C-alpha positions in Angstrom: -5.6 -22.5 3.3 -4.8 -24.6 0.3 -3.9 -22.9 -3.0 -2.8 -23.9 -6.4 0.0 -26.5 -6.6 3.4 -24.8 -6.8 4.9 -24.4 -10.3 8.4 -24.7 -8.8 10.2 -28.0 -8.6 11.3 -28.9 -5.1 11.7 -26.1 -2.7 13.3 -23.1 -4.5 13.1 -20.7 -1.5 16.6 -21.5 -0.1 18.0 -20.9 -3.6 16.2 -17.6 -3.9 17.6 -16.6 -0.4 21.1 -17.6 -1.4 20.9 -15.4 -4.4 20.0 -12.5 -2.2 23.0 -13.2 0.0 25.3 -13.1 -3.1 23.7 -9.9 -4.3 24.2 -8.3 -0.9 27.9 -9.3 -0.9 28.4 -8.0 -4.4 26.7 -4.7 -3.5 28.7 -4.0 -0.3 26.4 -5.6 2.3 22.9 -5.5 3.6 21.3 -2.1 4.3 18.6 -2.6 7.0 15.5 -0.5 7.5 13.3 -1.4 10.5 9.7 -0.1 10.6 6.5 -0.6 12.5 3.5 -1.4 10.2 0.1 -2.0 11.7 1.6 -2.4 15.1 3.9 -5.1 13.8 7.7 -4.8 13.6 9.0 -5.4 10.1 12.6 -5.4 8.9 13.5 -4.5 5.3 16.9 -5.7 4.2 18.2 -4.3 0.9 21.2 -5.7 -1.0 23.3 -2.5 -1.2 21.9 1.0 -1.5 20.4 1.1 -5.0 16.8 0.1 -4.0 16.6 1.9 -0.7 15.9 5.4 -2.0 13.2 4.1 -4.2 11.5 1.3 -2.3 12.3 2.5 1.2 11.3 6.2 1.0 7.5 5.7 1.3 8.1 3.9 4.6 10.4 6.5 6.3 7.5 7.8 8.5 7.2 4.3 10.0 11.0 3.8 10.7 11.8 2.7 14.2 14.8 1.6 16.2 16.4 -1.8 15.7 15.2 -4.8 17.5 13.6 -8.2 16.9 11.3 -8.2 13.9 8.2 -10.3 13.4 8.6 -10.1 9.6 11.7 -9.9 7.4 11.6 -8.7 3.8 14.8 -8.9 1.7 15.1 -7.1 -1.7 17.6 -7.0 -4.5 17.9 -6.0 -8.1 20.1 -7.5 -10.8 21.2 -4.2 -12.4 23.1 -2.8 -9.4 24.3 -6.2 -7.9 25.1 -8.2 -11.1 23.2 -11.2 -9.6 20.3 -12.5 -11.7 17.6 -14.9 -10.8 18.9 -18.4 -10.0 18.7 -20.9 -12.9 16.7 -23.2 -10.7 13.8 -20.8 -10.8 11.5 -20.7 -13.8 11.8 -17.8 -16.2 9.5 -14.9 -15.5 7.5 -15.9 -18.6 6.9 -19.4 -17.2 5.9 -18.0 -13.8 3.4 -15.6 -15.4 2.0 -18.4 -17.5 1.2 -20.4 -14.3 -1.4 -17.7 -13.5 0.1 -17.0 -10.1 -0.5 -16.3 -7.3 0.3 -19.9 -6.4 0.8 -21.5 -3.0 2.5 -24.7 -2.2 0.1 -27.4 -1.2 1.2 -27.1 2.4 0.3 -23.5 2.4 3.7 -22.5 3.5 4.9 -20.4 0.6 3.3 -18.0 -1.9 4.9 -16.8 -5.0 3.8 -14.1 -7.5 5.1 -12.3 -10.5 4.0 -9.0 -12.0 0.9 -8.5 -9.8 0.6 -6.6 -7.7 4.4 -5.8 -7.8 6.4 -5.8 -11.0 9.1 -8.2 -9.7 9.2 -11.8 -8.4 7.9 -12.1 -4.8 7.8 -14.9 -2.3 6.6 -15.1 1.2 7.3 -18.0 3.5 4.6 -18.2 6.2 6.6 -20.6 8.3 9.5 -18.2 8.8 7.6 -15.0 8.3 10.2 -14.0 5.7 9.8 -12.6 2.2 12.1 -12.0 -0.7 11.6 -9.6 -3.6 13.6 -9.3 -6.8 13.3 -6.8 -9.6 15.5 -6.6 -12.7 16.7 -3.0 -12.3 16.3 -0.3 -9.6 16.5 2.3 -12.3 13.4 1.1 -14.1 11.0 0.8 -11.2 7.5 2.1 -12.2 5.6 4.8 -10.2 3.5 2.1 -8.6 6.5 0.4 -7.0 8.1 3.7 -6.0 4.9 4.9 -4.3 4.0 1.6 -2.8 6.3 -1.4 -3.0 6.1 -4.9 -1.4 2.3 -4.9 -1.7 2.0 -8.7 -2.0 4.2 -9.5 1.0 2.5 -6.9 3.1 -1.0 -8.2 2.1 -0.1 -11.8 2.8 1.7 -11.2 6.1 -0.9 -8.8 7.5 -3.8 -11.1 6.4 -2.3 -13.7 8.7 -2.7 -11.2 11.5 -6.3 -10.4 10.7 -5.7 -7.2 8.7 -6.8 -6.4 5.1 -4.7 -4.4 2.6 -7.2 -2.1 1.0 -7.2 -0.1 -2.2 -8.5 3.1 -0.6 -7.4 6.5 0.7 -7.8 7.6 4.3 -7.6 10.9 6.1 -8.2 11.8 9.8 -9.1 14.7 12.1 -9.4 14.8 15.9 -8.2 11.2 16.1 -10.9 9.8 13.8 -10.3 8.6 10.3 -12.5 8.2 7.2 -11.8 5.7 4.4 -12.3 7.0 0.9 -13.1 4.1 -1.4 -13.7 3.7 -5.1 -12.2 2.8 -8.4 -9.3 4.7 -9.9 -10.5 8.1 -11.1 -13.3 8.4 -8.5 -11.6 11.2 -6.6 -9.8 9.3 -3.8 -6.4 10.7 -4.3 -7.5 14.3 -5.0 -9.7 14.2 -1.9 -7.0 12.9 0.4 -4.4 15.4 -1.0 -6.9 18.3 -0.6 -7.3 17.3 3.0 -3.5 17.0 3.6 -2.8 20.4 2.3 -5.6 21.9 4.4 -4.0 20.4 7.6 -5.9 17.1 8.0 -3.9 14.0 8.8 -3.1 11.7 5.9 -2.9 7.9 6.0 -2.7 7.2 2.3 -4.1 8.1 -1.1 -4.3 4.7 -2.6 -3.5 1.9 0.0 -3.9 1.4 3.7 -4.4 -1.4 6.2 -7.7 -2.2 7.9 -7.9 -3.8 11.3 -11.3 -4.8 12.4 -12.6 -5.4 15.9 -14.6 -3.6 18.5 -12.6 -0.5 17.6 -11.8 -0.7 13.9 -8.6 1.1 12.9 -6.9 2.3 9.8 -3.1 1.9 9.6 -0.9 4.0 7.3 1.4 2.1 4.9 2.9 4.6 2.4 3.8 8.3 2.9 3.6 9.0 -0.8 1.1 10.3 -3.4 0.7 9.5 -7.0 -0.2 12.4 -9.3 -0.8 12.6 -13.0 -0.1 15.9 -14.9 -3.5 17.4 -14.2 -3.2 16.7 -10.5 0.3 18.2 -10.3 -1.2 21.3 -11.8 -4.0 21.3 -9.2 -1.6 20.7 -6.3 1.5 22.7 -7.2 2.5 22.6 -3.5 3.6 19.0 -4.0 5.7 19.6 -7.1 8.9 20.0 -5.1 8.5 16.5 -3.6 8.2 14.5 -6.9 11.0 12.0 -7.2 10.4 10.6 -10.7 10.1 13.7 -12.7 11.7 12.1 -15.8 8.7 9.6 -16.0 5.7 11.8 -15.1 4.4 12.1 -18.6 4.1 8.4 -19.5 3.3 7.4 -15.9 2.4 9.4 -12.8 4.5 11.6 -10.6 5.3 10.2 -7.1 5.5 12.8 -4.3 7.3 11.5 -1.1 5.6 13.3 1.8 8.0 12.5 4.6 9.6 14.5 6.2 7.9 17.6 4.8 4.5 16.6 6.2 5.8 14.6 9.2 3.3 16.1 11.6 0.3 15.0 9.5 1.4 11.4 8.9 0.0 9.3 11.8 0.7 5.6 12.0 -2.9 4.7 12.9 -6.3 6.2 13.7 -9.7 4.9 14.8 -12.0 4.4 11.8 -15.3 6.3 12.1 -16.7 6.5 8.5 -16.5 5.2 5.0 -16.9 7.7 2.2 -17.8 6.8 -1.4 -16.7 9.8 -3.5 -18.6 11.1 -6.5 -17.4 14.0 -8.7 -20.5 16.2 -9.2 -19.2 19.3 -11.0 -21.2 21.4 -8.5 -19.5 24.0 -6.3 -20.5 22.6 -2.9 -19.3 19.4 -1.3 -22.1 17.4 0.4 -21.9 14.3 2.7 -25.0 12.2 2.7 -25.8 8.7 4.1 -25.1 5.7 1.9 -25.9 2.0 2.3 -23.4 -0.7 3.0 -24.0 -2.3 -0.4 -22.9 0.9 -2.2 -19.7 1.1 -0.1 -18.8 -2.5 -0.7 -19.4 -2.1 -4.4 -17.0 0.8 -4.5 -14.3 -0.9 -2.3 -14.2 -4.6 -3.1 -13.8 -4.8 -6.9 -10.8 -2.5 -7.1 -9.1 -4.0 -4.0 -9.5 -7.5 -5.3 -8.4 -6.6 -8.8 -5.3 -4.7 -7.7 -4.4 -7.2 -5.0 -4.9 -10.3 -7.2 -2.5 -12.2 -4.9 -4.3 -11.4 -1.7 -6.5 -13.8 0.3 -10.1 -13.8 -0.9 -11.0 -13.9 2.8 -10.6 -10.2 2.6 -13.9 -9.9 0.9 -15.7 -11.1 4.0 -13.8 -8.6 6.1 -14.7 -5.8 3.7 -18.3 -6.9 4.1 -18.0 -6.7 7.8 -16.4 -3.3 7.6 -19.3 -1.7 5.7 -21.8 -3.2 8.1 -19.9 -2.1 11.2 -18.8 1.4 10.2 -21.3 4.1 9.0 -21.1 4.7 5.2 -21.6 8.0 3.4 -21.8 9.4 -0.1 -19.1 12.1 -0.6 -20.5 14.4 -3.3 -17.4 16.3 -4.3 -17.6 19.9 -5.2 -15.2 21.9 -7.3 -13.7 24.0 -4.4 -10.6 22.2 -3.1 -10.6 23.9 0.3 -14.3 23.3 0.9 -13.8 19.6 0.3 -11.3 19.5 3.1 -13.4 21.7 5.4 -16.5 19.6 4.9 -14.6 16.4 5.8 -12.9 18.1 8.8 -16.2 19.4 10.2 -17.8 16.0 9.7 -15.0 14.2 11.5 -14.9 16.8 14.3 -18.7 16.1 14.9 -18.1 12.4 14.9 -15.3 12.8 17.4 -17.5 14.8 19.7 -20.5 12.4 19.3 -18.3 9.4 20.2 -16.7 10.9 23.3 
């Protein structure tokens, strides 16, 4: 796939990599974190320990033993290491002005700044290696704490036929439902209601879709983002919020592992797509919906949030809503009934598909 011409002179990737090496040396070495994501072995390497508690925590449920990795992602910040961006790289303002994402003409590298992650990101398709830089570990926003490395994950997994979606997902009896819609549609509240009622949780805002004869949803982040009103509605999660000092201006981030380890599967068969709608009524109702309604709820927010992702994902989302049954999830006001309605629906789907 051909993209925009690269705004970087020459090949700055080696210089970026050398800067990471200097940062790691200054911070006391590389801290590795191997995980399995979407069935693919991925190795995070952090320069020192400053970023690990923030960027690594949402992936702890996916941690695995060491071994050869298909993808390597290296990360550092200037605040804790004292190493800034190399002078050979454009300033962040210049990068942003280039309207990234941009790919080199050969399609080998992709760079992005600000979106979807707040730092400078590069992924080299030829080596399957990415580098991520942020100015300061202490100033990461709730979005990065709850779900970092979004651009690299989206790019690398797209090469393996997967789509990084803006959606929630829950499961019961081995079968998952995607919950799709724009921010404020009820995705997160629905997923958290299910989690606290004992259903499995694959994410409240992002997950990976793998199409095929047996479509699957893969978990990415074991975290939840909650604003003040949601924290009041879900007081059970208050103890797991890790950024309490920034809840008011942003959102609280609850890290769900290890407290909910038994309800955090890596992957489940996808059996339904829900389009939530807040009704104000007491009862929760699930009714059939057309593929067009589901695509309209899923695609715009995914493409907007993942501005750096491959546009080929739109075709895959279209295939998803044609292949998997879609439903309107008319949300009632009773938290427990929302979860019970979804649980009973997925139990019936499981029985029908056996």
